[in-house]
C-alpha positions in Angstrom: 62.1 35.0 72.4 65.6 36.5 72.4 65.4 38.1 75.9 64.5 36.3 79.1 63.5 39.7 80.6 61.2 40.4 77.7 59.6 37.0 78.0 59.0 37.4 81.7 57.5 40.9 81.1 55.1 39.4 78.4 54.2 36.4 80.6 55.8 34.0 78.2 57.0 30.8 79.9 59.9 29.2 78.0 63.0 27.2 78.9 64.9 28.7 76.0 63.9 32.4 76.4 67.1 34.5 76.3 69.2 31.6 75.1 68.8 32.0 71.3 71.8 31.0 69.1 70.0 30.8 65.8 67.3 32.6 64.0 65.4 31.3 60.9 64.1 33.7 58.3 61.7 33.0 55.4 63.9 34.4 52.7 67.2 36.1 52.0 65.7 39.6 52.0 64.2 39.2 55.5 67.5 37.7 56.6 69.5 40.6 55.3 67.3 43.2 57.1 67.3 41.1 60.3 71.0 40.6 60.4 71.9 44.2 59.5 69.6 45.4 62.3 71.3 43.1 64.8 74.8 44.0 63.7 74.3 47.8 63.5 72.0 48.4 66.4 72.9 45.5 68.8 76.6 45.1 67.9 75.9 41.4 67.3 78.4 39.1 65.6 77.1 37.1 62.6 77.9 34.0 60.7 76.1 33.6 57.4 75.3 30.2 55.9 72.8 28.8 53.4 71.8 25.2 54.2 70.1 22.6 52.1 72.8 22.0 49.5 75.2 19.1 49.6 77.5 21.4 51.6 76.9 24.6 53.5 77.3 27.8 51.4 79.1 30.6 53.2 77.1 33.8 52.5 78.8 37.1 53.7 78.5 40.7 52.6 81.4 42.7 51.1 81.0 45.1 54.0 81.2 42.3 56.7 84.1 42.6 59.1 86.8 39.9 59.0 85.4 38.4 62.2 82.1 37.7 60.6 83.7 36.1 57.5 85.8 33.9 59.8 82.8 32.9 61.9 80.9 32.0 58.8 83.7 29.7 57.5 84.2 28.2 60.9 80.5 27.4 61.3 80.4 25.9 57.7 83.4 23.6 58.6 81.6 22.5 61.8 78.3 21.8 60.0 79.9 20.1 57.0 81.8 17.7 59.4 78.4 16.2 60.2 77.3 15.8 56.6 78.0 12.5 55.0 
């Protein structure tokens, strides 16, 4: 649950409610809709990666702001540092 206030309202007891740094989606289409909703309506900052290959794959949109592209590359560097 992304909001601690929402979790409390719904009676959800969770140590991580409101502290979400990562969301997983079942496919790229769902991820695209999810991320665009967060960016356009919630003013979220995004970093796009595909995991599962030998190295992380940076996945950004042509319309992404420079900050999002930078965050994606930075996250890929951090993650790839742990891949051996």
